[in-house]
C-alpha positions as CSV (number, residue, x, y, z in Angstrom):
1,M,-88.3,22.3,42.2
2,A,-89.9,24.7,39.8
3,D,-91.6,23.2,36.7
4,K,-89.6,24.0,33.6
5,Q,-91.4,25.3,30.5
6,L,-91.4,22.9,27.6
7,K,-91.3,24.0,23.9
8,L,-92.7,21.8,21.1
9,F,-90.6,21.2,18.0
10,F,-90.9,19.2,14.7
11,S,-87.8,17.6,13.3
12,M,-87.6,17.6,9.5
13,L,-85.0,14.9,9.6
14,S,-86.8,12.4,11.7
15,G,-90.4,13.5,11.1
16,E,-91.3,13.5,14.8
17,M,-92.6,16.1,17.2
18,F,-90.8,16.4,20.5
19,Y,-90.6,18.6,23.6
20,V,-87.5,20.5,24.7
21,E,-86.9,22.4,27.9
22,E,-86.9,26.2,27.4
23,D,-83.2,26.6,28.5
24,E,-82.1,23.9,25.9
25,V,-83.8,25.5,22.9
26,K,-80.5,27.2,22.0
27,N,-79.0,23.7,21.3
28,I,-81.6,22.8,18.7
29,D,-80.3,22.5,15.1
30,K,-81.6,24.3,12.1
31,S,-83.8,21.4,10.8
32,C,-86.3,21.8,13.7
33,I,-89.4,23.9,13.4
34,P,-90.8,25.4,16.6
35,L,-94.6,24.9,17.1
36,K,-97.2,26.7,19.2
37,K,-99.4,23.6,19.5
38,K,-99.9,20.1,18.2
39,P,-101.9,19.8,14.9
40,H,-105.5,18.9,15.3
41,N,-108.0,17.5,12.8
42,C,-105.8,17.9,9.7
43,R,-107.1,16.0,6.7
44,K,-103.8,16.4,4.7
45,C,-101.3,15.0,7.2
46,F,-103.6,13.3,9.7
47,D,-102.0,15.3,12.6
48,R,-98.4,14.1,11.8
49,F,-97.3,17.6,10.7
50,H,-95.7,16.2,7.5
51,I,-97.2,15.2,4.2
52,G,-94.4,13.0,2.9
53,R,-90.6,12.6,2.6
54,E,-88.3,14.1,0.1
55,V,-86.2,11.1,-0.7
56,F,-83.4,12.8,-2.7
57,K,-82.9,15.6,-0.1
58,N,-83.6,13.4,2.9
59,Y,-86.1,15.4,4.9
60,Y,-89.8,15.4,5.7
61,I,-92.0,17.9,4.0
62,P,-94.1,20.0,6.5
63,C,-97.8,20.2,6.0
64,P,-98.6,23.7,4.7
65,R,-101.9,23.9,6.6
66,C,-100.4,22.8,9.9
67,L,-97.3,25.0,9.4
68,R,-99.6,28.0,8.9
69,L,-101.7,27.2,12.0
70,C,-99.2,25.7,14.4
71,G,-95.8,27.1,13.4
72,D,-94.2,29.5,15.8
73,F,-92.7,32.0,13.3
74,E,-91.5,34.4,16.0
75,N,-89.1,31.8,17.5
76,M,-88.1,30.2,14.2
77,K,-84.4,30.5,13.4
78,D,-83.7,32.8,10.5
79,D,-81.3,30.5,8.7
80,V,-83.3,27.3,8.4
81,V,-81.7,25.2,5.7
82,I,-83.0,22.1,4.1
83,E,-80.1,20.4,2.4
84,N,-78.9,16.8,2.1
85,A,-75.3,16.2,3.1
86,K,-73.3,15.1,0.1
87,S,-71.0,12.2,0.2
88,V,-67.3,12.9,-0.1
89,A,-66.9,10.4,-2.9
90,G,-69.7,12.0,-4.9
91,I,-68.1,15.5,-4.5
92,A,-64.7,14.2,-5.4
93,D,-65.9,12.4,-8.5
94,K,-67.9,15.3,-9.8
95,D,-65.0,17.8,-9.2
96,M,-62.4,15.4,-10.6
97,L,-64.4,14.8,-13.8
98,G,-64.9,18.5,-14.3
99,E,-61.1,19.1,-13.9
100,I,-60.3,16.3,-16.3
101,M,-62.7,17.6,-18.9
102,K,-61.2,21.1,-18.6
103,S,-57.6,19.8,-18.9
104,E,-58.5,17.7,-21.9
105,A,-60.2,20.7,-23.6
106,K,-57.0,22.8,-23.2
107,K,-54.8,20.1,-24.9
């Protein structure tokens, strides 16, 4: 069997680096950053590729130095989105409160 090429990715949701076969890259979600190589000797992130976690938006913050040196910008998806999924209850409550306030103001 022929050896398959592996591509390196960083997941902003889990904070881990992982390899994916080249033919499976199309199945990767938008929260993964393609990398050219693993970080080496970084004093900001200690070669983890992230400098911390954004608690409210629920993703890992990529290290700016490693992103500049190791990020594969040619293969990065154009529509990379960092968003936290909202709960249905939170959306309903906020919308419902807005509608109640509008209806009360009209009366």
